[in-house]
Each structure stands twice: as structure tokens, then as C-alpha cells.
C-alpha angles and dihedrals in degrees: 000000000000091000091055092049090052091051091048093053093045090052091052093046090049089049093049091050090050091050090049095052090048091050090050092052092047091051093051091049089051093047090053092047090051092051090049092049090048091051090048090051094050091049089050092051091050094048091048090054089050090051092051088053097046096092094047096045093044091054092046091050091050092050089053091051091050089051089053093046093048096048091045087055088048093053092050092050096047117059098186117106096235094056092047095048090051092049090050096047089052092047090049091050096049091045092051089050092049089051092053089046095053090043092056091049091049092048089057096044093052123064099242094211102308088230135108107256141144103301132189102226094183089059092051091048092052091049092051093049089051092053090053103038095100091048092053090047091047091055093040093236113146123232122215117182131182109180115180125195105269132180118254119271128216104252153108113278094207094054095043092052094050090050090053095047089050093052093047095048089048090050091049094049093048090049123086124222109290093023125122138237116200125200124198133185118182143160117235101202095179092057095031092235141126112229123207118186132183112189127178137183092223135129094289130220125282114242094238090054097045099081088054103053096094096050114110115259093008111134137160089201123091092220143308119334130234092287091055095250135120136011099101098097092227099096101079092036086058092047088054091049092052093047087051094049090053095050090247135140127228126204124189121200119185139175118187109243096009106063151263135268128199109200116191127188122197122188111250118230094277089071108013094073092065116093089001108205121235116249114275091008124109115240095201134033115245115260121213108247120258105225128212127232104327090199091063117143120248091265100041111102109243113204136202124192124199117187 
């Protein structure tokens, strides 16, 4: 009887060990599948952004080619040194800009490294502005940029550029002809943070809508605009996801009829190297926004803080 009991216990333990091993293997398989799915999603988002920019960048590149051709003709027609020097300088400038434009597109197309590493946010902002310059000119929205020298932040260049482009496109769409979008990049030494701000003079966001703007698939637009951008309700949700992954904070200030500002703070190297997040993985969990006075008047700024 005792022997049978021992065999029974041994069988159960063996079965439990087998179940534990099976569970561990299944968990590992699922983890790898999740990682692959996250990588594919990141690639899909990147290619979607490139697709939206294709029309704008193609027109801009064509304009640069026309500039090169026209000044080449000018240099061939005029034999004097002054005219040729002017033509060559214009050709050089247009070719240099075309090179920067293609480099910006290629940087988005390739997965820089996929890892969190020291990243020059100023360079990424400048690349993003270059890609969207023509679009702002087309809709006669003025760009005002003030980009200070800032220390590198620890981050993913691809994700940061997609976030910046989303914010700039949203600001342009919210701003009427003749309006202005201001881009600021500053180093808050006291707080050891790099601060990126996009401020527009657009229509603003109603206080009752403000808490919802980062929810996936929430949109106040009926669909994409004439440029083929926006209306899906995923742009700001992706921005929030990127800020979370970089251990950052985002603050939104808006006045109906006066405009909106998105202020994003990223930890500078002194603090950002601690608890460094894995690539494509959020370092913090989203926090539902705390909204200011929901009964604010049309001209009272309403604020949302996301930490």
C-alpha cells in the first residue's frame, strides 16, 4: 500500500514538472511572437508615415530638380563669370537640399538601430521640418522655429521622428491660412530635461474633448484632409505611447479659438540612463489625464498633464 502511494505521488510530481516545462515553453513562444508582432507594427507605422509624406516630398524634390535645370541653362547661356558663379551656387544649394531631403526619407525608411541610444533630437526635428516645409508653404501656415543646442537624449530616432511629424501635421491641420506654428527645443538645466514644444494659433480644443485626445481611434476629423493625412485617430495615441516609452511627460494647453500647445519633456542623460527601457517597449504605463476646469470659458486655457 505504501509503495503504491509513493508511486502515485511520484507520478503526480512528474506530471506537474512536465506541465511546468510545457507552460514555460509556451510562454517563451508567446513572448517571441509578441516581440515579432511589435516589430512588425513599428515597421508598419513607419512605412505608413512615409506613404503619407510621399506626395509632399515628391513635389519638393521635383521643384529642386527644376531649380537645378533652370540654373544650368542660365549658366550655359551666359558666358560671364558672375552669372556662371551665381548659377553654380544655386545649383549647389538645390543639390545639397535634395540630398538632405532624400537622407531624411531614407532615415525614416530604415530602422536606424531599433534600440534606445543617445539621440540628437535637434537633428531629428530639423529633418522632420525639411520633410514638411512644402506642405506648410502650400497651406500658407508660417513656421517659426527656435531650436537651441540640447544634450542628446536616450531614445529611438524612428519613434521620435514619427511623433514629431504627427504633432506638426496636427498643428498645420488645426491652423488656418495665415496662422503660425511655433516649434521650440530647449534645455531645462534645472530639471535636467529636454523640452520640445509645438504651439499653433489654430482652432483650439474644447475642454470636454481634451481628456479624450490620446485615446486610440478618437478623432474629431471626418477623415484625411486634402494632403491625405489625419482622421484615423491613431496619431496622438502613438505620440503618447512614444513619450511613455522614453520616460517623458506630455502637457497640453489649449484655448478655443486661440490655439493649442503640446509641451513634451524628456529626461536628459543624467536621469534617462537609469532604468533604460527596452526598444519598442513602454517604460511606463499610460496615466489617464487630469483635466483642468471643465467649465472654462472659450478663452481660458485648458490644460492636461500626462506623467
